[in-house]
C-alpha positions, 0 to 999 in steps of 0.5 A, spaced: 262 619 184 262 617 177 259 622 171 254 616 170 252 616 177 251 623 177 246 622 171 243 617 174 241 621 180 239 627 176 234 622 172 231 619 178 228 621 185 226 615 188 230 609 184 237 608 187 243 609 181 244 601 181 236 600 180 236 605 175 242 602 171 240 595 171 233 596 169 236 601 163 241 596 161 236 590 161 232 594 157 237 596 152 240 589 152 233 585 150 231 591 145 237 590 142 237 598 142 243 601 138 241 608 138 238 613 143 233 614 137 231 607 138 229 607 145 222 607 148 222 612 154 215 611 154 216 603 156 221 605 161 216 610 165 211 604 165 216 600 168 219 604 173 213 608 175 211 615 172 213 618 179 220 615 179 223 619 174 225 626 173 224 630 166 225 626 160 232 630 158 235 627 164 233 620 163 235 620 156 242 623 158 243 617 163 240 612 158 245 615 152 251 614 157 249 607 159 248 605 152 255 608 150 258 604 156 254 598 154 256 598 147 263 600 148 268 597 143 273 596 148 268 592 153 269 597 158 261 596 160 261 596 168 254 595 172 253 601 176 254 599 183 258 602 190 265 603 189 270 599 191 272 603 197 265 602 200 263 596 205 263 589 201 256 588 204 253 594 201 257 592 194 253 585 195 247 588 196 248 593 190 250 588 185 244 584 187 239 589 186 242 591 180 241 584 177 234 584 179 233 590 176 236 588 170 231 582 169 226 587 170 228 591 164 230 585 160 223 582 161 219 588 160 223 589 153 224 582 151 219 581 145 220 573 144 219 570 151 224 567 155 223 560 152 225 563 145 231 566 147 238 562 146 240 557 152 246 561 154 241 567 155 236 563 159 242 560 164 244 567 165 237 569 167 237 564 172 244 566 174 242 573 175 235 571 179 239 567 184 244 573 184 239 578 185 236 574 192 243 573 195 243 580 198 247 582 204 245 575 207 252 572 204 256 569 210 262 573 210 268 570 214 271 575 219 267 580 224 270 586 220 265 583 214 271 583 209 277 578 208 281 578 202 277 571 200 271 575 200 273 581 196 276 576 191 269 572 191 265 578 190 270 581 184 269 574 181 261 575 181 262 582 179 266 580 173 261 574 171 255 579 171 259 584 167 261 579 162 254 575 162 251 582 160 256 583 154 254 576 152 247 577 152 248 583 148 252 579 143 248 573 142 241 578 141 245 582 136 247 575 133 240 573 132 238 580 130 243 582 124 239 588 122 241 591 129 246 597 128 252 596 133 254 603 132 252 608 137 249 614 134 247 620 139 
C-alpha cells in the first residue's frame, strides 16, 4: 500500500481512495491550484459531504501529497487505483470510479463553465464521462477474466487517463499565466 493510499484512508472514512483521489485531483486541476495554501478545504467538504472526511489535518496532508504528485516535474502523476497485482476487473472498476470522481471535483472547482474550456479539455471531459460508466461490465476475453490483451488494453486506457490529466493541467495553466507551478508546502 502506497503512502498516498494510506493518507487517503486517513483522510476519509467513507470514500474509497480512488474516489477521494479523483475528486481532489479534479478539483486541483480545475482550480489551477499550485500550493496547498490556495486549496479550499471548505469546497471539498461541500462536495464530499461533511461526514465523508476525517480531520482537517489528515485531509490537507492527503491534498498536499496529491498536489505534489500532480505537479511532479518528472510527470510522475498516477491516478490512485488498485495495484497491478489486483484482479483486472477491480482495476477497471477503480479507474471508472476515479474518472467519475475527477469529473465531480473538476465541475465543483471549474469557475468558467464547460463551454468556456479549451476544446481539448471538453473532449477529455467527454472521454472521462464515457470511461466512468465502463465499470466491470467490460467484456473480458477468457474465463479467468484476464488475458494479455485485456491487460494491455487496460494499460493503454490508464495511460490515456494519466496523460489527459496532465494535459488538462497544462492547458489550464496556460490559460492562467499567473498560476505558479511551484509547489509550496
